[in-house]
N, C-alpha and C positions, 0 to 999 in steps of 0.2 A: 523441396525447398521451403515449404511452409514451416516445417519443424525447425529449420535453420533460422528463419526470421523470428519465430517464437523464442528460441534459445538466445539469440543475440539481443533481442529487446529485453528479455528477462534479466540477463546479466548486466547490460548497460543501465537499465533503469534501477536495478538494485543498487549498483554502485553510485548512481547519481542521487538517489534518495538518501543513501547513507551519508554522502557528502553534505547534502542540504540539511539533514537532521543534526549533523554534528556541528555545523557552522552557523545555523540560524535557529533562534529560539521562538518559533511560531507554534502556538498551541491553541487548540479549540477546547476549552475546559471551563467548568464552573467549580464551585466549592465541592460538589458531590460527584460530578461526572467528567470524565476525560475522554474526548473523542480522538482516538489515535488514528494515524494514517492507515493502519491496516483495516480499521472499521470503515473509513471513507472508501478504501479500495474495494472492500466487500460490497458496499452499497453501489459502487460503480460497476462491479461485476454483475450484480443482480439486474441493474439497469441495462447494461449491454446485452445480457442474455435475453431480457424481455424485448429489446429492440431488434434482436436477431443479428447483431454484429458478429461477423465471422472472420475478422482479420487476425491472422496469427500474431502480428507484431503488436496489435492493440492488447490482445490477451496476455502476451508475454510481458508487456510493460506493466499492466495492472497487477499481474501476478508478482512481478518484481517488487512493486510497492508494498503489496500485502506481506510477502515473505520477509522483507526487510523489517517491517514493524513487528512481526510475530517472533523474531529472533531475540528481541530485547527482553530484559528482565521484568520491566514494569509495563505490562500491556493490557491490564484489565480496564474495564469501562468505569467501574466505581473507584473513586479516589479514596485512598487510605488517609486517615487523619494522622498528622505528624505531631 
């Protein structure tokens, strides 16, 4: 059942993050650096790993956030000049 919780949370979180990113313009960026949500998710993963969190739904959710960000065209940390 752990894999079921992981899978459900991954898909539901992916969809929720997709909806949020399409409907709200919230950005953590400067003129040179853009902190995307996949970067925040990676930081969360490292933190959860360090804390020993072993809940499948938590890992599924944070993986959903990261994967939704990585599928986009513009996902680099360094902002390109326009």
